[in-house]
N, C-alpha and C positions, 0 to 999 in steps of 0.2 A: 474349307481352308486347304490350300495347296500343300503338297508334301514339303516343298521347300520352306514354307512358312512354319511348318511344324518342327523343323529342325532348329534347335536353339543354339547350337555351337557352330559359329562361322569361322572360317579360316581365311585370312586375307592373303593376297598374293605374296606379301613379304614373309608372313609366317609360314606359308606353304613352302616357299623357297628355303627357309631356314630348316624346315623339317625334312627336306628331301634326303638328307643323309641318313635318316633313320630307317629308310627302306632299303633292304639289302637286295642286291642284284639289279639295281636300277642302272640304266645306261649312263656312262660318264658324260659330263657336260663337255661339249666341243670347245676348242680354243676360241677365244673371243674373236669375232669377225666384224669389226665396225663397218657400217655402210654410210660413208660420208655424203654420197650423192643421192638426190631425190629420184623418185620414180614418176614418170609422166603417163597420162592417158592422152594419146595422140588421136586427133580426128583426121581420118584419111579421106580426102576428097573422093566422092563416089564416081566422078567422071572416069577415073582410071582404076578405081579399087575393085579388086576381085577377091572375094573371101577365100576361095580355094587356093588361089595363087599365094596369098599372104600366109595361109596356114601351111601349105607345102614348104614355104620358105622358112618356116619356124617362128613366125611372129605370133605373139600372144593376142589373138583376135578375140575381143570380148563379145559375149552374147548380147549385143546391143547394136542398134543402128538408128540413124536419123535420116529418113529418106534413103538415098543411096550411099550416104557416108557411113563408113565403118570406124571402129575404134580399136586401137592397138595400145597395149600397155608395155612399158619398158623404160630403161634409163636413157640418157642422152645418146648413147651409142646406137640405140634402136632408132631414135629419130634421125640420126645421121644416115643410118642404113636405109631407112625408108626413102629419104630424099635421094640417096645414091641410086636407088632402084627406080627413080622417076616418079615417086608419089608426091602429091601436094598435101602437106600436113599443116595442122595448127595444134597448139597445146590446148587441150580441153580442160585438163586438171593437173595440178602438181601435187604429188603425195610426198609428205615429209620423209626425210631419211630415217631409217630404223637403226637403232643401236642394239647390239647384242645383249640379251638378258639371259642369265642362267636359267635353265629349265626349272619348271615347278617340280615335277617329278618325271624325269625322262624314263619312260617305260612304266609298266603297270605296277601299281602298288599292291602288294599281296594282302594287305588288310584294308578292307573297305568299310567305312563307318560313316556316321552322320557328319563328322568333321570333314572328311574327304569329299562328301557329297556337296559341300558348300564352297569348295575351292573354285575360284574364278579368276579371270583375267579380263582386261579391257572393259572394266566397269560392271561386269556381271556375267559374262559368257562363261559357261562351265568348261572346265578342262575335261580331257578324256576320262581321267580317273573319277571326276565328279559325276559325269554321265553314267559311268558304270556303277558307282556306289548308289546313285539314285535308283537305277533299275533294280539292283539287288534289294535295297531297302523297300521299294514299292512292292516287290514280290513277297517279301517277308511280312509286310504290313497288310497286304491284300492277297493272301494266299488263295482266296476263293475266286480271285479275278485274274491273277497274273503269275507268270512263270518266266524265268530267264533261260535262254538257250545259248550255249557256246557253240558257234557254227564254224569255227576255224581259227587260224592264227594270221597275224599281219606278217608282212615280208620280214621286218626286223626280227620278229619273234622266231620265224622259221630259221633264221641265220644265227640265233643266239646272241644278238646284239641289242638287247632290250626288247622293245615292241610290246604288242598287246594281243589279248584274245580278241576275237570278233564276236560281238554279242548282240542278240536280239531279245526283245521281250514280247511275249504273246499275252494279249489282254482280252478276256471274254468272261462271261459268267460260266465258270468251268463246270462241265459235266463229263462223264466218262467219254473218252475219245477226243476231247478237245486239246488243242495245242500239241498234239502228237505229230511227229515227223512222218506223216502218212498222207499221200495225196488224195486219199479217199475219205477225208475228214467229213463229219456230219454238217459242219457249217462252212459257208463261203468265207474267203479270206481277203482282207484288205491289208496291203503291205505298204508301209510308209518308210522312205529311205532318206536320211540326212547326211550331209557332209561327205558325199562321194568325192567332190572337189573340196579339199580341206579348207581353203580360204573363204568359202561361202558360209560364214559362221551363223548367219540368220537361220539356216536350215536346221542346224543342230539345236538351236534354242526353240524353234517351232516344234521339233520332235519332243523335246523335254516337256513343253507345255501341253502338248497333245496327250502324253502319257498321264500327266496329272489331271487334266480335264476329264479323262475317261474314268479313272479310279476314284476321283473325288466326287463325281456327280452321278455315279451309278446308284440307282434307287431313289434319286430325287429329281433328276432331269429326265423327262420322258424320252427325249431323243437318244440320250446316252444309254439309258436303260434298254430301250428297244434294240439299239445297235449291238450292245454286248450280249443280250439274250439270244441274238440270232446270228451273230457274225464274230469271227476271230479277227482281231486287229493286231497285226504284227508291226513292230517299230524297230528300226535300226537307226538310232540317233547319230552314230558315228560310223560310217561305212569305211572310212579311211583313217584309222586312228594314228598311224605313223605320220601321215601328212599333217593331221591336226596337232600332233605333238610338236612339229616344227612351227606351226602357226602360233600356238599359245606361248612359245618361248619369247615372242616379241613383247609380251606383257601388254602395256598400254599402246604399243604400236605393232599389232600382230603382223607377222611375216605373211606375205601373200603367196604361200605355197599352194599350188593347185593339185599336184600329183601325189603319188605315194612316195616312199623313201627308198625304192629299189635303185641301188647304185651299180647293178651288174652291167648296165649298158653305157654308163658314162660317169666314171668315178671323178672326173675333173669338173663336173657341173657344180654350180653354186649350191649352198645349203640353207640359205635364208631368203629365198625368193629372188625378186629382181628379174633380170633378163635371162638368167641361166639357172635352171633348177634340176636337181636330181629327181629321179623317179619316172613313172609312167602314168599317163593320163588314163585313169580307170574308166572314164566314160568315152574312151575311144578305143578300148581294148577288146571288146567282144567280137565274135566272128561275124556278126550281122553287119554287113557293109564295111567291114574293117578296111582301113586305108583311105577312106573318103573323108575329106575335111580334117585331115590330121597330117602329121609329118614324121619322117623317119629319123629326124635329128634328135639325138638322145637328150640334149640339154634344153630343148624347146618345151614350152608349156603344154603343147598338144602332141607330145611324143606318144605314138600309138603302141609302143612296145616292139620287141623283135619279131613277134608273131601274135596272131590273135589268141585271146584267152591265156596270155602268158603269165598274168599276175595272180598271185595266190588270193588276193582279196576278191578279184573277179570270179575266179573259179569257186571260191567258197560261197559267194552269193548264188551263183548258178546252181551249185549243189543243193543249197538250202531251198531255192525255188522249185527245184525238181522233186524235193520231198514234200512240198506244200501244195503243188498244183499238178493236176493231171494234164497230159499232153493232149490237147483237143484240136490241133490244127495240122493239116498235111502241108507238105512243102509247096513252094510257089508263092511269089509276092502277092498275088491277087486271090489266093485261096482263103476263104473265110473260116473262122472258127465257128462252130455251131451256135445257134441262138441260145441254147441252154448252158453255154460255158459260164462258169462262175469265176470270180476273183478279179482283183485289180491291184496293180503296182504303181505307186506314185513315187518318182524320184525327184526330190526337191533340190533346186539349184537357185543361184542368184547371179546376176540380176537382169531385169528388163521387162518385167510384168507381162509374161507370156504363159500360155498353156499349149504345150506341144504334144504331138502324138505321132505314131508311125505313118509312113516311113520317114525316118530322119535322114537316111542316106540318099534318097532320091525323091524329090517332091513331085516328079512327073509320074510316079507310080503310086497308085492308090491301093491301100490294103483292102482285103475282102470285107472288112468290117468298118470301112471308112465312114459310112453314114452314121453309125452308132457312136463311134469314137468322136466324130466331129460334133455331134449333138451334145454329148457329155462335156466336151471341151468348151463349147459355146456357153453352157450353163455355168461351168466353173469360172470362166472368164467374167461372166456377168456378176456372179456373186462377189468376185474380187473388185468390182467397181468399174469394169470396162477394160480389162486387159485384152491384148491381142490373142488370137488362138489360130492354130493351123499346124500343118506339117512344118518342120523347121525351115525347109527350103522355100516355103511360101512366104514366110515373113522374116527370115533371118538368113540362113545359108544351110546347105546340105552338110551333114556330118554323120559318118558311120561309126559303128563300134559302140553304140550307146546301150545302156541297160534297158531302157524302155523299149527300144526296137527289139532287143534280144528276147525279152519275156513274151512278146507277141509272136515273134518269129519262131521260137523254139517250142512254146507251150500254148500259144493262142490266147494268153492272158492279156486283158486290156492294160496297156502301159501308157503312162503319161509322164511328162517332165514339166515341172513348174519352175519358171524363172521369177523369183520373188524379189520385188524391189525395183525402184526406178534408178535412172542414171543421173538425175538432177534433184536438187533440194537437200534438206538437212538430213534425210534418211536414205541417201543414195549410196550406191557402191557396195563393195564387198564387206566393208567394216563399218556399218552404220552405228551411231551411238546406241548403247544398250537400251535406252529409254524408248527407242523406236519400236522395239519388239512389242512392248505393251500398247503403245499409242497408235501404231500404224499396222504392223504386219500380222500380229496374232488375231485381231478382230476379223480381218479379211480371210486369213487362211483357215481359221477355225470353221467358218461356214462352208468353205470349200471341202475340207476334210469330212465334215458331217454329211454333206451332200454325196461325196464319194462313197461313204458308207451305205447310203440308200441304194446305190447303183451296183454294189459289189455282187449281189446275188445273181443278177442277170444283166450285165452291162450291154449285151447285144440284142436285148429284146427291143421292141418297137420304141423309138425315141418318144 
């Protein structure tokens, strides 16, 4: 039985909203900001479309394409701007307008319990506080398997304006030396990251289910038991909690916030998604290929930040990874990490059904471990039912500053990005119905994560 089903006290969105005032120190709810106009997904004709040009111009270019056609999201003003710039477009999808909803709990709840662990929005997706309560309760219930680590603070928390801790959970059959912040740990480490892009809510739910799958099946499922006996599994379900705080305020119409909540570079940007957003794109902010496939425009969805590694959430992840993994790779894009390098980092995103690996910033450059990374990606894609796989520029477009590039560049650790979900059908897009998590996404991704566990000890050994 999953941890969620063991909890008997559920809190609905309405109840959670009513309770928000009982938590002291929570960030005050912003003034209501109705959004009367819909948002569109525009299909941009590939004859003239250039992803890097669109990204530099500040358009929200989605991680999806059909042939040479690209997709851009925004309001009608974005469509007008695309046409003014000479692009041929058509409306692929119309998203309904979102009305402002008071936040469930803006900022971290100081008391985390079973009730908070069941707080949801949009049909079942867990809020940030619910994810954190879940991790704490799992660690308390399964102290022989799990421990929660606080690895930093979100941007809002560093500014004293609400915000959250940054939390990870380490899961393994714990023995002396396990789950320590020490790169010379006795076991190899698989690291799974969700909701670095806040609006990609499927990834947070997959992380939640992965945690339950491991702790609920240890000792009964041979694959899970072997994995936890030999490997540390680290999970960060919510890597961008300030951004997710914005997303969840939309309730049954989640705000499509991609970035974090850093307003230092553009205080006049929007606060509820749309064509103008506050924040920095945390997956364009690392120093590996920084500036490629992103924009210097502060209100754009792919704003890379004022400089590389500028964001506290990015630096906190980098600091955590440096305490978990040894640096096994010398500089140079074609320099390989040794064959006995251990570890793997998987950054989950949505959507477009792809498995991506370094280098993301330049597909004409192959990494020194390309053969092994490509072989693993091919198997992951097959387990998912036939996804595409390759370097981002081979099947999508080049983009620098990503976390999967950084962990390989800086440490030599095998880094992958998964784009989970399609662009068509009933389970498409950033906000699929919650039922899709059980019926479509989890069965595929569970097998991919399990396979990743088997490769974590020696990802660069012979394919």
